[in-house]
C-alpha positions as CSV (number, residue, x, y, z in Angstrom):
1,M,-0.3,-0.2,0.0
2,L,1.4,3.5,-1.3
3,S,0.1,6.5,0.8
4,G,0.5,9.8,0.1
5,V,-0.3,11.9,3.2
6,R,-1.0,15.1,1.9
7,D,-3.9,12.8,-0.5
8,E,-7.1,14.6,-0.7
9,V,-8.8,12.0,-2.3
10,V,-7.7,8.8,-0.1
11,P,-6.7,10.9,3.4
12,R,-4.1,9.2,5.6
13,E,-6.1,8.5,8.0
14,H,-8.2,5.8,5.6
15,M,-5.0,4.2,4.5
16,R,-4.0,3.8,8.0
17,E,-7.2,1.9,9.0
18,L,-7.7,-0.1,5.8
19,W,-3.4,-1.2,7.2
20,E,-4.3,-2.0,10.1
21,I,-7.8,-3.7,9.2
22,I,-5.2,-5.8,6.8
23,S,-2.8,-6.4,9.6
24,R,-5.2,-7.6,11.5
25,R,-6.4,-10.5,9.0
26,Q,-3.1,-12.3,10.0
27,G,-3.5,-11.5,14.1
28,S,0.2,-8.9,13.7
29,G,-1.8,-6.3,15.5
30,V,-0.1,-3.7,13.4
31,Q,-1.5,-0.2,15.4
32,T,-0.5,2.3,13.0
33,D,-0.8,5.8,14.8
34,R,2.4,5.9,15.8
35,E,4.2,3.9,13.5
36,P,7.3,4.5,11.1
37,K,6.5,5.9,7.9
38,T,7.4,1.8,6.4
39,N,6.1,-1.7,7.9
40,V,5.6,-4.8,6.2
41,S,3.1,-7.5,7.9
42,E,2.7,-11.1,6.6
43,V,-0.4,-11.0,4.8
44,G,-1.6,-13.7,2.5
45,G,1.3,-16.4,2.4
46,G,3.3,-13.5,1.4
47,K,4.4,-10.0,2.6
48,S,2.2,-7.0,2.7
49,K,3.8,-3.3,2.4
50,F,2.7,0.0,3.7
51,R,4.3,3.4,2.4
52,E,3.9,6.7,3.5
53,F,5.2,9.9,1.1
54,E,5.5,12.9,3.1
55,H,4.7,14.9,0.3
56,G,2.7,12.6,-1.5
57,S,-1.1,14.2,-2.4
58,H,-3.6,12.6,-5.3
59,S,-2.9,13.7,-8.7
60,M,-4.2,17.5,-9.1
61,F,-4.9,19.4,-12.7
62,Q,-4.7,23.3,-13.0
63,F,-6.2,25.3,-16.4
64,D,-4.9,28.5,-16.0
65,N,-6.7,29.5,-19.2
66,P,-10.2,27.9,-20.6
67,N,-9.2,28.5,-23.9
68,I,-5.7,26.9,-23.8
69,L,-5.2,23.6,-22.1
70,Q,-2.5,24.1,-20.1
71,L,-2.5,21.1,-17.9
72,S,0.3,21.5,-15.1
73,L,0.9,18.7,-12.5
74,F,2.5,20.0,-9.4
75,L,5.8,18.3,-7.7
76,D,3.7,16.7,-4.7
77,D,2.3,14.7,-6.6
78,T,2.7,11.1,-4.6
79,C,3.9,9.4,-8.0
80,V,6.6,11.5,-8.6
81,Q,8.1,11.3,-4.7
82,H,11.2,10.0,-4.4
83,G,11.6,5.9,-3.8
84,Y,7.5,5.9,-5.1
85,W,8.6,4.0,-8.6
86,I,11.4,1.5,-6.6
87,E,8.7,0.3,-4.6
88,I,6.2,-0.8,-7.9
89,G,9.8,-2.2,-9.3
90,E,9.8,-4.0,-5.8
91,F,6.5,-5.3,-6.2
92,V,6.7,-6.1,-9.1
93,A,10.4,-8.3,-9.2
94,S,8.9,-10.0,-5.8
95,L,5.2,-11.8,-8.0
96,S,8.5,-13.3,-10.1
97,R,9.6,-15.6,-7.1
98,L,5.7,-16.2,-5.6
Protein backbone atom coordinates (compact mmCIF):
# COMPACT_ATOMS: atom_id res chain seq x y z
CA MET A 1 0.00 0.00 0.00
CA LEU A 2 1.51 3.29 -1.13
CA SER A 3 0.03 6.36 0.51
CA GLY A 4 0.46 10.07 -0.05
CA VAL A 5 0.22 11.78 3.33
CA ARG A 6 -1.35 14.87 1.70
CA ASP A 7 -3.76 12.88 -0.49
CA GLU A 8 -7.07 14.72 -0.62
CA VAL A 9 -8.98 11.84 -2.27
CA VAL A 10 -7.90 8.97 0.00
CA PRO A 11 -6.98 10.61 3.34
CA ARG A 12 -4.06 9.35 5.42
CA GLU A 13 -6.42 8.12 8.13
CA HIS A 14 -8.28 5.91 5.64
CA MET A 15 -5.08 4.32 4.36
CA ARG A 16 -3.93 3.65 7.91
CA GLU A 17 -7.30 2.10 8.77
CA LEU A 18 -7.04 -0.16 5.72
CA TRP A 19 -3.52 -1.17 6.80
CA GLU A 20 -4.79 -1.99 10.29
CA ILE A 21 -7.53 -4.18 8.80
CA ILE A 22 -5.02 -6.04 6.61
CA SER A 23 -2.65 -6.49 9.54
CA ARG A 24 -5.41 -7.79 11.85
CA ARG A 25 -6.47 -10.36 9.27
CA GLN A 26 -3.14 -12.07 9.88
CA GLY A 27 -3.17 -11.47 13.62
CA SER A 28 -0.09 -9.28 13.54
CA GLY A 29 -1.74 -6.60 15.67
CA VAL A 30 0.12 -3.77 13.96
CA GLN A 31 -0.77 -0.37 15.38
CA THR A 32 -0.48 2.50 12.95
CA ASP A 33 -1.08 5.63 15.01
CA ARG A 34 2.61 6.03 15.89
CA GLU A 35 4.33 3.83 13.43
CA PRO A 36 7.20 4.32 11.02
CA LYS A 37 6.62 5.44 7.45
CA THR A 38 7.26 1.91 6.21
CA ASN A 39 5.83 -1.24 7.68
CA VAL A 40 5.80 -4.84 6.48
CA SER A 41 3.37 -7.53 7.55
CA GLU A 42 2.86 -11.15 6.53
CA VAL A 43 -0.47 -11.24 4.70
CA GLY A 44 -1.94 -13.93 2.49
CA GLY A 45 1.16 -16.09 2.29
CA GLY A 46 3.35 -13.17 1.24
CA LYS A 47 4.52 -9.87 2.60
CA SER A 48 2.31 -6.84 2.48
CA LYS A 49 3.92 -3.46 2.80
CA PHE A 50 2.65 -0.04 3.82
CA ARG A 51 4.65 3.02 2.78
CA GLU A 52 3.78 6.67 3.27
CA PHE A 53 5.16 9.49 1.16
CA GLU A 54 5.27 12.64 3.26
CA HIS A 55 4.77 15.10 0.40
CA GLY A 56 2.51 12.90 -1.71
CA SER A 57 -0.94 13.98 -2.79
CA HIS A 58 -3.45 12.81 -5.37
CA SER A 59 -3.05 13.89 -8.98
CA MET A 60 -3.97 17.54 -9.24
CA PHE A 61 -4.54 19.21 -12.57
CA GLN A 62 -4.78 22.93 -13.09
CA PHE A 63 -6.27 24.68 -16.08
CA ASP A 64 -4.80 28.18 -16.16
CA ASN A 65 -6.65 29.42 -19.21
CA PRO A 66 -10.00 27.91 -20.28
CA ASN A 67 -9.24 28.79 -23.95
CA ILE A 68 -5.88 27.05 -23.97
CA LEU A 69 -5.64 23.59 -22.54
CA GLN A 70 -2.73 23.95 -20.14
CA LEU A 71 -2.16 21.04 -17.89
CA SER A 72 0.28 21.27 -15.04
CA LEU A 73 1.00 18.50 -12.60
CA PHE A 74 2.09 19.63 -9.16
CA LEU A 75 5.37 18.17 -7.95
CA ASP A 76 3.79 16.90 -4.74
CA ASP A 77 1.92 14.16 -6.58
CA THR A 78 2.61 10.81 -4.89
CA CYS A 79 3.89 9.09 -8.04
CA VAL A 80 6.76 11.58 -8.42
CA GLN A 81 8.01 11.18 -4.84
CA HIS A 82 11.47 9.72 -4.29
CA GLY A 83 11.20 5.96 -3.81
CA TYR A 84 7.68 5.51 -5.24
CA TRP A 85 8.77 3.73 -8.42
CA ILE A 86 11.39 1.77 -6.51
CA GLU A 87 8.54 0.35 -4.39
CA ILE A 88 6.58 -0.49 -7.56
CA GLY A 89 9.65 -2.18 -9.09
CA GLU A 90 10.29 -4.23 -5.96
CA PHE A 91 6.65 -5.33 -5.90
CA VAL A 92 6.73 -6.40 -9.56
CA ALA A 93 10.05 -8.22 -9.05
CA SER A 94 8.58 -10.06 -6.03
CA LEU A 95 5.82 -11.47 -8.25
CA SER A 96 8.36 -13.52 -10.17
CA ARG A 97 9.50 -15.13 -6.90
CA LEU A 98 6.02 -16.49 -6.09
